[in-house]
ROVEX-384625 format. One record per residue: residue in one letter; y negated, x negated, z of N, C-alpha, C in turn. Coordinates in steps of 0.001 Angstrom, whole numbers, padded with zeros to 6 digits, always signed. Example, Ala and Ser with C-alpha at 12.3 -4.5 7.8 and 13.67 -1.06 7.14 Angstrom:
<nodes>
A+005690-013190+007800+004500-012300+007800+003300-013200+007800 S+002250-012850+007080+001060-013670+007140-000030-012900+007870 
</nodes>
This chain:
<nodes>
X+187605-091301-102683+186585-090586-103415+187203-090081-104720 X+186848-088853-105116+187319-088353-106403+186679-089138-107552 X+187339-089152-108679+186840-089921-109818+185513-089379-110353 X+185200-088124-110057+183943-087550-110537+182847-087583-109470 X+183045-088372-108412+182040-088497-107356+180810-089213-107913 X+179652-088857-107383+178429-089531-107809+177928-090437-106679 X+176857-091130-106931+176322-092080-105959+175940-091384-104660 X+175370-090217-104749+174994-089470-103550+176222-089172-102689 X+177331-088781-103316+178569-088514-102582+179040-089767-101846 X+178985-090900-102526+179418-092163-101932+178542-092534-100737 X+177233-092454-100909+176309-092819-099826+176499-091882-098635 X+176665-090601-098873+176887-089659-097767+178173-089973-097021 X+179234-090306-097763+180513-090638-097127+180381-091896-096273 X+179712-092902-096807+179533-094140-096053+178650-093914-094822 X+177605-093122-094970+176748-092810-093823+177512-092048-092750 X+178424-091177-093170+179173-090366-092202+180104-091210-091335 X+180486-092402-091815+181326-093273-090998+180520-094362-090296 X+179201-094259-090363+178334-095147-089591+178009-096479-090223 X+178076-096565-091538+177727-097810-092227+176235-098071-092044 X+175885-099308-091721+174477-099659-091537+173790-099769-092898 X+172478-099652-092930+171766-099800-094208+172043-101147-094883 X+172118-102215-094091+172409-103539-094658+173790-103549-095306 X+174774-102984-094615+176130-102935-095165+176201-102039-096397 X+175458-100950-096394+175427-100046-097539+174930-100785-098781 X+173872-101551-098621+173344-102331-099747+174379-103333-100225 X+175049-103995-099291+176079-104975-099651+177224-104321-100411 X+177639-103149-099976+178715-102417-100637+178304-102032-102054 X+177096-101514-102207+176617-101110-103532+176504-102316-104462 X+176037-103444-103937+175942-104650-104758+177333-105122-105184 X+178297-105061-104283+179663-105471-104615+180266-104548-105667 X+180025-103255-105544+180517-102311-106548+179890-102585-107902 X+178608-102903-107919+177905-103217-109165+178495-104471-109801 X+178710-105517-109004+179262-106769-109522+180682-106586-110050 X+181430-105660-109440+182809-105411-109862+182879-104513-111089 X+181726-103979-111503+181702-103097-112658+182059-101661-112344 X+182116-101333-111051+182482-099979-110630+181278-099058-110445 X+180096-099625-110541+178875-098833-110375+178033-099021-111627 X+177810-097935-112319+177004-097995-113539+175615-097463-113239 X+174832-098328-112593+173478-097957-112196+172665-099230-112031 X+171376-099074-112070+170493-100202-111791+170121-100148-110314 X+170307-101255-109592+169944-101308-108186+168591-101980-108061 X+167670-101327-107403+166366-101903-107128+166216-101983-105620 X+166313-103183-105097+166228-103386-103648+164875-103983-103352 X+164109-103268-102540+162756-103734-102232+162622-104119-100787 
</nodes>
C-alpha cells in the first residue's frame, strides 16, 4: 500500500483478496494496536 493510502483503500484491497469480515476486523484491530491506524474503531 502507498504511504498516502486511506482506510477505504486498505479495506478495498483486503476485500479484493477475499478477506472475511471477521478477519478484516481482526486486521484493523491489530493495526490500531500497533499504532499504524489513526482512527477510532467502533465494532457493534
